[in-house]
C-alpha positions as CSV (number, residue, x, y, z in Angstrom):
1,M,41.0,117.0,211.0
2,N,37.3,117.9,211.5
3,S,36.1,114.6,209.9
4,W,33.3,112.3,210.8
5,R,35.8,110.3,212.9
6,A,36.6,113.4,214.9
7,W,32.9,114.1,215.6
8,T,32.5,110.4,216.6
9,V,35.4,110.6,219.0
10,W,34.1,113.8,220.5
11,G,30.5,112.5,220.7
12,I,31.7,109.4,222.7
13,G,33.7,111.7,224.9
14,V,30.7,113.9,225.6
15,F,28.5,110.9,226.3
16,A,31.1,109.6,228.8
17,Y,31.1,113.0,230.5
18,L,27.3,113.2,230.5
19,V,27.2,109.8,232.2
20,A,29.9,111.0,234.7
21,V,27.6,114.0,235.6
22,V,24.7,111.5,236.1
23,Q,26.8,109.5,238.5
24,R,28.1,112.7,240.3
25,T,24.6,114.1,240.9
26,S,22.6,110.9,241.4
27,F,23.0,110.8,245.2
28,G,21.9,114.4,245.5
29,V,18.4,113.7,244.3
30,V,17.8,110.7,246.7
31,G,18.4,112.5,250.0
32,L,15.2,111.3,251.7
33,E,15.6,107.8,250.5
34,A,19.3,107.7,251.5
35,S,18.4,109.1,255.0
36,D,16.0,106.2,255.5
37,R,18.3,103.6,254.1
38,F,21.3,104.6,256.2
39,H,19.4,105.8,259.2
40,V,21.2,109.2,259.4
41,G,20.5,112.8,259.6
42,G,21.5,115.7,257.4
43,A,24.9,116.3,258.8
44,V,26.1,112.7,258.2
45,L,24.3,112.6,254.8
46,S,26.2,115.7,253.7
47,A,29.5,113.8,254.2
48,F,28.6,111.5,251.3
49,T,28.7,114.5,248.9
50,V,31.6,116.4,250.6
51,L,34.0,113.5,250.6
52,Q,33.0,112.7,247.0
53,L,34.0,116.3,246.0
54,V,37.1,116.2,248.1
55,V,38.3,113.1,246.2
56,Y,37.3,114.8,242.9
57,A,39.2,118.0,243.6
58,S,42.3,116.4,245.1
59,L,42.7,114.1,242.0
60,Q,42.6,116.8,239.3
61,I,46.3,117.5,239.0
62,P,47.4,113.8,239.3
63,V,44.7,112.9,236.7
64,G,46.0,115.7,234.4
65,M,49.5,114.3,234.5
66,L,48.2,110.7,234.0
67,V,46.2,111.7,230.9
68,D,49.3,113.3,229.4
69,R,51.2,110.0,230.0
70,F,48.5,107.4,229.1
71,G,46.0,109.3,226.9
72,S,42.3,110.0,227.1
73,R,41.2,106.5,226.0
74,V,42.8,104.8,229.0
75,M,41.7,107.4,231.5
76,V,38.0,107.7,230.4
77,S,37.6,104.0,230.4
78,T,39.3,103.6,233.8
79,G,37.1,106.3,235.2
80,A,34.0,104.6,234.0
81,V,35.1,101.4,235.6
82,F,35.6,103.2,239.0
83,M,32.1,104.8,238.7
84,A,30.5,101.4,237.9
85,L,32.2,99.9,240.9
86,G,31.1,102.8,243.1
87,Q,27.4,102.6,242.0
88,L,27.5,98.8,242.4
89,Q,28.8,99.4,246.0
90,I,26.0,101.9,246.7
91,S,23.3,99.6,245.3
92,V,24.1,97.0,248.0
93,A,25.4,99.3,250.8
94,E,23.4,99.4,254.0
95,S,25.9,101.1,256.3
96,V,27.3,104.7,256.2
97,V,30.9,103.5,255.8
98,T,30.2,101.3,252.8
99,G,28.0,103.9,251.3
100,I,30.7,106.6,251.6
101,I,33.3,104.2,250.1
102,G,30.9,103.9,247.1
103,R,30.6,107.6,246.6
104,M,34.4,108.1,246.9
105,L,34.8,105.5,244.1
106,V,32.3,107.6,242.0
107,G,34.3,110.7,242.8
108,M,37.5,109.0,241.7
109,G,36.1,107.9,238.4
110,D,34.4,111.3,237.8
111,A,37.7,113.0,238.4
112,M,39.2,111.1,235.5
113,T,36.6,112.0,232.9
114,F,36.2,115.7,232.3
115,V,39.9,116.6,231.9
116,S,40.5,113.6,229.7
117,V,37.5,114.5,227.4
118,L,38.6,118.1,227.1
119,R,42.1,117.0,226.0
120,L,40.5,115.4,222.9
121,V,39.2,118.7,221.5
122,P,42.5,120.4,220.5
123,L,43.9,117.1,219.2
124,W,40.9,116.4,216.9
125,F,39.7,119.9,215.9
126,N,41.3,123.1,214.7
127,A,42.0,126.0,217.0
128,K,39.0,128.1,215.7
129,R,36.5,125.4,216.7
130,A,38.1,124.6,220.1
131,P,36.5,127.3,222.3
132,L,32.9,126.5,221.1
133,L,33.4,122.8,221.4
134,T,34.9,123.2,224.9
135,Q,31.7,125.1,225.9
136,L,29.5,122.5,224.2
137,T,31.3,119.7,226.1
138,G,30.5,121.3,229.4
139,M,26.9,122.3,228.3
140,L,25.9,118.8,227.0
141,G,27.5,117.2,230.0
142,M,25.2,119.2,232.3
143,L,22.2,117.4,230.8
144,G,23.3,114.6,233.1
145,Q,21.7,116.5,235.9
146,L,18.4,116.3,234.2
147,V,18.9,112.5,233.7
148,S,19.4,112.2,237.5
149,V,16.3,114.2,238.3
150,I,13.9,112.6,235.9
151,P,14.5,109.1,234.6
152,F,16.8,107.8,237.3
153,L,14.6,109.1,240.2
154,A,11.5,107.7,238.5
155,L,13.2,104.3,238.1
156,L,14.4,104.3,241.7
157,H,10.8,105.0,243.0
158,A,9.3,102.4,240.7
159,R,11.9,99.5,241.1
160,G,13.7,100.3,244.3
161,W,17.2,101.5,245.5
162,S,19.2,98.5,244.3
163,T,17.7,98.5,240.8
164,G,18.1,102.2,240.4
165,F,21.9,102.3,241.2
166,L,22.6,99.1,239.3
167,S,21.2,100.8,236.2
168,L,23.7,103.6,236.7
169,A,26.5,101.0,237.1
170,A,25.3,99.5,233.8
171,L,25.4,102.9,232.1
172,S,29.1,103.3,233.0
173,V,29.8,99.7,231.7
174,L,28.3,100.9,228.4
175,V,30.7,103.9,228.4
176,V,33.7,101.5,228.8
177,V,32.5,99.4,225.8
178,L,32.1,102.5,223.6
179,V,35.4,104.1,224.6
180,L,37.4,100.9,224.0
181,A,35.6,100.3,220.7
182,A,35.8,103.7,219.0
183,L,37.6,106.4,221.0
184,R,41.1,107.2,220.0
185,D,43.5,109.7,221.6
186,A,44.5,111.5,218.4
187,P,44.1,111.2,214.6
188,Q,46.1,108.5,213.0
189,G,49.7,109.5,212.2
190,S,49.8,112.5,214.6
191,A,52.5,112.5,217.2
192,R,51.3,113.0,220.8
193,T,54.5,114.9,221.8
194,A,55.4,116.6,218.6
195,E,56.5,119.7,220.4
196,G,59.5,118.0,222.0
197,T,60.7,114.9,223.8
198,P,58.4,113.3,226.4
199,E,58.7,115.0,229.8
200,G,58.7,113.3,233.2
201,T,55.8,113.8,235.5
202,K,57.6,116.4,237.6
203,A,58.8,118.2,234.6
204,V,55.4,118.3,233.1
205,L,53.8,119.7,236.3
206,A,56.6,122.3,236.8
207,A,56.4,123.5,233.2
208,A,52.6,123.8,233.3
209,W,52.7,125.7,236.5
210,R,55.5,128.1,235.4
211,Q,53.4,129.1,232.4
212,P,51.5,132.2,233.6
213,G,48.6,131.4,231.2
214,T,48.0,128.2,233.2
215,R,47.8,130.2,236.5
216,L,45.5,132.7,234.8
217,G,43.2,129.9,233.9
218,L,43.4,128.5,237.4
219,W,42.4,131.8,239.1
220,S,39.7,132.5,236.5
221,H,38.1,129.1,237.2
222,F,38.6,129.6,241.0
223,T,36.9,133.0,240.9
224,V,33.9,132.6,238.6
225,Q,32.9,129.0,239.1
226,F,32.6,128.4,242.9
227,S,29.6,130.6,243.8
228,G,27.2,128.7,241.4
229,T,28.6,125.3,242.6
230,V,28.1,126.2,246.3
231,F,24.5,127.4,245.5
232,A,23.6,124.3,243.4
233,L,25.2,121.6,245.4
234,A,25.1,122.8,249.0
235,W,23.5,126.0,250.3
236,G,21.1,127.3,247.5
237,F,18.1,125.1,248.5
238,P,18.4,125.8,252.3
239,F,18.9,129.5,251.6
240,M,15.8,129.8,249.5
241,V,13.5,127.6,251.6
242,A,14.7,128.1,255.2
243,G,16.2,131.6,254.8
244,Q,14.0,133.3,252.2
245,G,10.8,131.4,253.0
246,Y,10.1,130.1,249.5
247,D,8.2,126.8,249.2
248,S,10.1,123.7,248.0
249,G,8.3,123.8,244.6
250,T,9.5,127.3,243.9
251,A,13.0,126.5,245.0
252,A,13.1,123.4,242.7
253,A,11.8,125.5,239.8
254,L,14.6,128.0,240.4
255,M,17.2,125.2,240.5
256,S,15.8,123.9,237.1
257,F,16.1,127.4,235.8
258,F,19.7,127.4,236.9
259,V,20.4,124.4,234.6
260,V,18.5,125.9,231.6
261,V,20.4,129.2,231.8
262,A,23.7,127.5,232.1
263,L,22.9,125.4,229.0
264,L,21.8,128.5,227.0
265,A,24.8,130.6,228.0
266,G,27.5,128.1,226.8
267,P,27.5,128.6,223.0
268,P,27.5,132.4,223.0
269,M,30.3,132.3,225.5
270,G,32.3,130.0,223.3
271,R,31.7,132.2,220.2
272,F,32.8,135.3,222.2
273,V,36.0,133.6,223.3
274,S,36.9,132.4,219.8
275,R,36.4,135.9,218.4
276,H,37.9,138.0,221.2
277,P,40.7,135.8,222.7
278,L,42.4,138.8,224.2
279,R,39.3,139.8,226.3
280,R,38.9,136.5,228.1
281,S,40.1,137.6,231.5
282,T,38.2,140.9,231.2
283,L,35.0,138.9,230.7
284,V,35.7,136.7,233.7
285,L,36.2,139.8,235.9
286,L,33.1,141.5,234.6
287,I,31.0,138.4,235.4
288,T,32.6,138.1,238.8
289,G,31.8,141.7,239.5
290,L,28.2,141.3,238.4
291,T,27.9,138.2,240.6
292,A,29.2,140.0,243.6
293,L,26.9,143.0,243.0
294,V,23.8,140.8,242.7
295,W,24.7,138.8,245.8
296,A,25.2,142.1,247.7
297,V,21.8,143.3,246.7
298,V,20.1,140.0,247.7
299,L,21.9,139.9,251.1
300,L,21.3,143.5,251.9
301,Y,17.6,143.5,250.7
302,P,15.4,144.3,253.7
303,G,13.3,141.2,254.4
304,R,12.6,138.4,252.0
305,A,14.0,139.0,248.5
306,P,11.3,139.2,245.9
307,L,11.0,136.4,243.3
308,W,12.3,138.6,240.4
309,L,15.5,139.3,242.4
310,M,16.0,135.6,243.1
311,V,15.5,134.9,239.4
312,I,18.3,137.4,238.5
313,L,20.6,135.9,241.1
314,V,20.1,132.3,239.8
315,A,20.6,133.5,236.2
316,V,23.9,135.3,237.1
317,L,25.1,132.3,239.1
318,A,24.3,130.0,236.2
319,V,26.4,132.0,233.8
320,G,29.4,131.4,236.0
321,G,29.6,127.8,234.9
322,P,30.1,128.5,231.2
323,S,32.3,131.4,232.1
324,S,34.6,129.1,234.1
325,M,35.3,127.2,230.9
326,I,37.4,130.2,229.8
327,G,40.0,128.9,232.2
328,F,40.4,125.7,230.2
329,D,40.8,127.9,227.0
330,F,43.8,129.6,228.7
331,A,45.3,126.1,229.4
332,R,44.8,125.1,225.8
333,T,46.3,128.2,224.2
334,F,49.3,128.6,226.5
335,N,50.4,125.0,226.7
336,P,51.6,122.4,224.1
337,S,49.5,119.3,223.7
338,H,51.9,117.0,225.6
339,R,51.2,118.8,228.9
340,L,47.6,119.9,228.1
341,G,46.1,117.4,230.5
342,T,48.3,118.5,233.3
343,A,47.5,122.2,232.7
344,T,43.7,121.4,232.4
345,G,43.9,119.5,235.7
346,I,45.5,122.5,237.4
347,V,42.8,124.8,236.1
348,N,40.0,122.4,237.1
349,S,41.2,122.2,240.7
350,G,40.7,125.9,241.2
351,G,36.9,126.2,241.2
352,F,36.3,123.0,243.2
353,V,38.9,124.0,245.9
354,A,37.2,127.4,246.1
355,A,33.7,125.7,246.3
356,L,34.8,123.3,249.0
357,A,36.4,126.0,251.1
358,T,33.3,128.2,250.8
359,M,30.9,125.4,251.6
360,F,32.9,124.8,254.8
361,L,33.1,128.5,255.7
362,V,29.3,129.0,255.2
363,G,28.5,126.1,257.4
364,Y,31.1,127.1,260.0
365,L,29.7,130.7,260.2
366,L,26.1,129.4,260.5
367,D,27.1,127.2,263.4
368,L,29.2,129.9,265.0
369,Q,26.4,132.4,265.0
370,H,24.0,129.9,266.4
371,A,26.5,128.9,269.2
372,L,27.1,132.5,270.1
373,G,23.4,133.3,270.2
374,M,23.6,135.7,267.2
375,S,20.8,134.0,265.3
376,P,17.8,133.8,267.7
377,A,15.5,133.0,264.8
378,G,17.3,129.7,264.3
379,L,20.4,128.1,262.7
380,Y,19.1,128.7,259.1
381,S,17.5,132.1,259.7
382,L,17.7,134.8,257.0
383,D,20.0,137.0,259.1
384,A,22.4,134.1,259.7
385,F,22.5,133.3,256.0
386,R,23.3,137.0,255.2
387,V,26.4,136.9,257.3
388,A,27.5,133.4,256.3
389,L,27.0,133.8,252.5
390,A,28.8,137.2,252.5
391,V,32.0,135.2,252.8
392,Q,31.6,134.6,249.1
393,L,32.5,138.2,248.4
394,V,35.8,137.8,250.2
395,V,36.6,134.7,248.1
396,M,35.7,136.6,244.9
397,G,37.8,139.5,245.9
398,F,40.8,137.3,246.6
399,G,40.4,135.5,243.3
400,S,40.1,138.7,241.4
401,A,43.2,140.1,242.9
402,M,45.1,137.0,241.8
403,I,43.7,137.3,238.3
404,F,44.9,140.9,238.1
405,G,48.4,139.9,239.3
406,V,49.0,137.0,237.0
407,R,47.3,138.8,234.0
408,R,50.1,141.4,234.0
409,K,52.6,138.5,233.6
410,V,50.6,137.0,230.8
411,R,50.4,140.4,229.0
412,R,54.2,140.9,229.3
413,Q,54.7,137.4,227.9
414,L,52.4,138.3,224.9
415,A,54.1,141.6,224.4
416,A,57.5,139.8,224.2
417,S,56.1,137.6,221.4
418,G,54.8,140.7,219.5
419,V,51.1,140.6,220.7
420,H,49.9,143.7,222.4
421,V,46.6,143.9,224.3
422,A,45.0,147.3,223.9
423,P,43.2,148.9,226.9
424,L,39.6,148.0,227.0
425,K,38.5,151.6,226.1
426,V,40.7,151.5,223.0
427,A,39.4,148.0,222.1
428,L,35.8,149.1,222.4
429,G,36.5,152.2,220.3
430,V,38.1,150.0,217.6
431,A,35.2,147.6,217.7
432,L,32.6,150.4,217.3
433,A,34.6,151.9,214.4
434,D,34.7,148.5,212.7
435,A,31.0,148.1,213.1
436,R,30.3,151.5,211.8
437,A,32.5,150.8,208.7
438,R,30.7,147.6,208.0
439,R,27.3,149.4,208.2
440,L,28.5,152.0,205.8
441,A,29.9,149.3,203.4
442,R,26.5,147.7,203.3
443,R,24.7,150.9,202.2
């Protein structure tokens, strides 16, 4: 099944996802230009991104059910059409309402892409390759952020707003052509619902939700992904510049470092998951604990955090992205292929719901402190950020508690099928003994 055709299908899927990331992040790099074009301030401008993400998050479960029914080919091409229409709308929009409609169309098309592309991996590749290819899909897709920052922004500055966004619309049209020409849902002769008769939409959703492994994936994605998303898309830049006092060049360099670390962390994470499938939730909890610890150190640090500490924070937050892909591996291993899209959609909604809730809570707490006179140094003072960003620790704690609860159900399910998960201390001892035996055998 790992033939040249499989790699071609996966490559087109990855390209479609990379283009979706370009479309998703394109508006975030033209904030100043957008403010001038639509004659709005930061609060209204943020509505473009927030509403786009709301559409994205709210469509994850419906899209998952649709991809199970109609397949990845239909959904990826349809998503690319919506994104092309959205960017076409943005290219000619001159009012806030028409601009927001364009971004919502982009969010709708973006929502259809990632879940549909992930569904291709277990259908075209064997189970041993799936964790690494899942990580590579997310990692290569993130390169779309760099496309937004460098060539797209350069084109927009050189040729203007309309030409820049029309070029993005054309990019999605190219995706439609490639997908319709060469992407197929599954290898020829394989049955999409070999595990049983086709299920109705409600039955698919109910069955996926009842599976404890799906819920473990949901809470894993919820817990480990949101902090990095909040930092990269909303509050990271203001925190570093207005709160910590770094110049914009340093903050931009740290954001670029975020992307680089996330790219480098993906393959090792995929290899670990493929070799130690029974330690996936433990890895999620360890990374969540490390994230909470580093945030606590940064927020409690007296005065401005030194650059080395901010580098550590950014690196740990960046690892959260590849770690969140473990949630999709839970969806893959605990669900049959005919409801894999639905399960993946459930998982993918977790991190974005957590991110949107946290973005709102941080902004609300900043405004509340300012209204109550608790931040005399200003709305975006360091002390105000310390209180507001601390809400992330509450969200991480809640998510971790949910992971512990559902993990017990998953382990009981595994035990009933004859798979027993040894305690971590025992597992580490066995691993060390095996490593010692291999060293002795080489002598």
